[in-house]
N, C-alpha and C positions, 0 to 999 in steps of 0.2 A: 531460424525465425528472426524477423526484423524487430525493430523497436517502434513499430507504428503506434503502439498504445501510448507512447509519450508524445503529447501534442506538441510540445516544444521543450526540449531538454533545458536549454538555458533559462527560459522563463520559469519553468517549474522549479529548478534548483535554486533560483533566486528567491522564489516565494518560500519554499520549504527550508531554505538555508537559514532563515531567521529563527534564532533559538527561542524567542518568545512564543513562537507557534509550534516549533518542532518538539521541544521537550514536553509540553503538556500532552501532545498527541501520543508520544512514546510512553509517557507515564500512564495514560489512560489504557493503552494496550496492555501494559504490564499488570495493571490493577484488574482488568477484565480477565486476563489469562489466569491470574492467581486466584481470583474468585471462582472461576469455572473449574479449575483442576487442582487447586491447592497451592500453598505458598512455597513448596519444596521444588526447586527447578529440576532436581535429579529425577523427580517423579512426574514432572509436568513438561512435556515437550514444547507446548505452545508458550509457556512462561519462559522456558530456557531460551527459546529463539527470540522472544521479545527482549529479553535481557541482553542477548548477544547483539541484537540490532541497536539497542540503546547505547551499549558500550562502544560500538563501532562509530556512532554519531557523537562520541565524547560526552555522553550524559554522565554527570557525576554519580559515584556510587551511592552517595547519601540520597540523591533523588530516586535512584532505583530502589533502594531499601525502603524509602518512604512510600513508594507506590505499591510495593508488596505488602507492607504493613497496613496500608489503607484498605486493602481487600478484606482484612479480617476485623476491621473496625466496625462497631455497631452503628456508627454514624455514616458509614460509606454509602454513597449513592448507588442505587441499583441500576446500573447501566443496561440499556437495551440496544442491541445492534440492529439497525434497520437500513434498508436500501431503498432509495428513491430513483425513479427513472423519468427522464423528460427529454423534450426536444428544445434545443437552444436556438439562438438566432441562426438563420440560413439553413435550418434543418439538421444541425449537428446533434448527434445522439450523445446524451450525457447520463452517466450512472454515478450516483452519489452514495457513498457508504458513510453512515453516521453511527456514533455511539452516544446515547443520550439518556438522561434521567427524566426526560419529559417529552414524550413523542408528540404530544399536542403542540408544544412550542416549536419543536424541530420541523415538523411537516408544514406548519404555518410559515415559518421563516423560509424554508426551501422553496415552497410554492411562490412566495412573494418575490424571491430573487428571479425565478424564471419569468413570472408575469411582468415584472418591471423592466427586464432586460431582454425582451424580445423572444421569449420562449413560453413553454407551458409544461406542466407536470403531466405525466402519463400514468395510466393504471399500472399497478405492480405486475411485473412479469412481461411487460410489453416488448422490451428489447433484450431480455435475458438470453434468448437463443442467438442473438447477434454477437455475443461476447463469450469467450472461453475463459474459465477461471483457471489460473495457473499459479503455481508457486514460482516466484522469481527470486533467485538468490544471486547476489553479487559478492565476489571474493576478490582479494588483491591478487593481481598477476605478479608472480615472482620470477626472477631471472632463471631461465632454463626450464620453466614450467612446460611440460609436455601435455598439450590439450587432448591428444588421442589417448594417452595413458590415463589422464584424469577422467575422461569420458568412460573408459572401461571400468575404472574403479567405482564410479558412481551410478552406473546403469542399473545395477540391482536395487539401488535406493529409489529408482523411479525417474532418473534423468532422461529427458526426452530430446533435448538439444542444448547446444552450448555455443557461445560466440565470444569473441574477444574484442574489447574496446581499448586499443593501444593508446589512444589519446588520453583516456581517463586512467589507464593502467589497471583495468579491472577485467574479470571474466564473468560473464552473465550466463546463468544456467536456468533452464526452464524444466518444469515438471508439472504433472497434474496436481491440482490443489490438494487432493487426498494424500499425496506423498510429501506434503510439506514437512511433517515431523521427521520422516525418514531421511529426507535430504538434509535437514538441519543437523541431524545426528551424524550423517556421513561427513559433513563439513568438519564437525568436531573430531571425529575419529581419524580423519586424514590430515589433521593439524593445518587446515586452511584458514586464512585470515578473513573473517567475515566483514563485509562492508555494509550489506543490507540484505534482509530477508523479509519478504512480504508476499501476500496473496494479491494478485492483480487480475483485472478483467481486461483481456486483450481482444480487440475487435476482430471478428472474422473477415470483415471487409472494411476498408478505410475509404475516406472521402477527402478530396483536395479542396482547400478553400483559399481564396485570394487574400492578399495582405489586408485589404479593406475589410473583408469579412472577418478575418481573424481579430481585428480590433474589437468588433462587437462581441465575438465569442469569448475573447480573453476577459472582457469585463464581467461576464457571467461566471467564468471559472474563478477569477480572482475573488469575486464576492462570495461564492460558495466556500472557498478555502479559508476565507477570513472568519467563517462561523466556527465557534468553539466546538459545536457538536459534530462537525464534518471531519471525518478521518481521512478520506481519499476521494478523488474525483477522476473518473475515467471517461474518455470520449472515443469517437471513431475517426479522429483527425489523423490524416496521413503524416 
């Protein structure tokens, strides 16, 4: 499986590499997971994976502990996870995942970004069939790692496909989103070094855009990702 779901690796990593944006998103994921399944990582696969991902991104332990503690606080915001779909400039399909304590504010903001930057929000479910939800797990590639053996070890956990990015020194594994917890546990059980674990929406068909068109499209994506309520943005860009 290719990495067509990443509209442009360099641009995305530059945006998400900013700690001022990354850590709050990671903390929100930890808080939501702890609130849903309890604060004990050993009993909560979603929380355990969120913590593993945060550690892989060098998030301090104090931040992680604070995010877990926040889930049990009486004053914690009640986050709602919502998904918005729309068409951006030049017909690009955009799916926006949000976690918000005020859906009225969030939908108004997201709608305004689309309207102001050459797009429009679509009814819920309009493009859902055009994307496949996958668990995407990245691990460090170590010297002498046998990918065939690794694939055999993880296939029972739900592994569908595997690929290696030698330039980045990582191995990327794909599974159905329902097997996210199983895959995360398998990574732990096999003592693999996690880089990132997340649920992604991968387009079933991708579209090419020119450099000029990408300038317009990137303006929308940048604006969406700057919003504190937005957790992730997916497109059908090749």
